[in-house]
One Martini backbone bead per residue (centre of mass of N, CA, C, O) as a GRO file, in nm:
protein
   51
    1MET     BB    1   3.370   3.684   1.544
    2LYS     BB    2   3.244   3.416   1.614
    3HIS     BB    3   2.990   3.530   1.743
    4ILE     BB    4   2.883   3.674   1.493
    5ALA     BB    5   2.870   3.423   1.313
    6ASP     BB    6   2.670   3.271   1.494
    7GLU     BB    7   2.441   3.481   1.481
    8CYS     BB    8   2.402   3.470   1.176
    9ARG     BB    9   2.330   3.172   1.161
   10LEU     BB   10   2.077   3.189   1.351
   11ALA     BB   11   1.945   3.411   1.141
   12GLY     BB   12   2.011   3.278   0.838
   13ALA     BB   13   2.328   3.410   0.785
   14PRO     BB   14   2.578   3.263   0.689
   15ILE     BB   15   2.935   3.238   0.726
   16ASP     BB   16   3.197   3.175   0.566
   17ASP     BB   17   3.502   3.079   0.668
   18ASP     BB   18   3.669   3.227   0.451
   19ASP     BB   19   3.535   3.505   0.495
   20LEU     BB   20   3.617   3.534   0.790
   21VAL     BB   21   3.922   3.520   0.750
   22LEU     BB   22   3.946   3.758   0.554
   23HIS     BB   23   3.836   3.972   0.745
   24ILE     BB   24   4.052   3.940   0.961
   25LEU     BB   25   4.306   3.988   0.783
   26ARG     BB   26   4.217   4.279   0.683
   27GLY     BB   27   4.232   4.394   0.996
   28LEU     BB   28   4.518   4.396   0.995
   29GLY     BB   29   4.804   4.531   1.017
   30SER     BB   30   5.097   4.620   0.851
   31GLU     BB   31   5.279   4.407   1.014
   32TYR     BB   32   5.092   4.170   0.844
   33ARG     BB   33   5.106   4.187   0.530
   34GLU     BB   34   5.256   3.930   0.439
   35LEU     BB   35   5.063   3.728   0.567
   36THR     BB   36   4.797   3.824   0.436
   37THR     BB   37   4.874   3.800   0.141
   38THR     BB   38   4.941   3.498   0.147
   39SER     BB   39   4.673   3.393   0.266
   40ILE     BB   40   4.480   3.508   0.053
   41TYR     BB   41   4.609   3.368  -0.188
   42GLU     BB   42   4.566   3.072  -0.076
   43LEU     BB   43   4.242   3.109  -0.074
   44GLY     BB   44   4.169   3.248  -0.368
   45SER     BB   45   4.125   3.589  -0.287
   46PHE     BB   46   4.292   3.777  -0.460
   47ASP     BB   47   4.292   4.144  -0.390
   48LEU     BB   48   4.443   4.437  -0.409
   49TYR     BB   49   4.194   4.633  -0.331
   50ALA     BB   50   4.123   4.476  -0.047
   51ILE     BB   51   4.408   4.522   0.116
   0.00000   0.00000   0.00000
């Protein structure tokens, strides 16, 4: 993911660090659901439909 974010930045389309973290957290499996829900909420981007 870091490599893709770096490539986007070099192409003139930077990805915000918070957006990158949210994307990674949303990609984790159900065994991480409690962690991801808490982390997303703490980032201030809590969205039940996106989880």
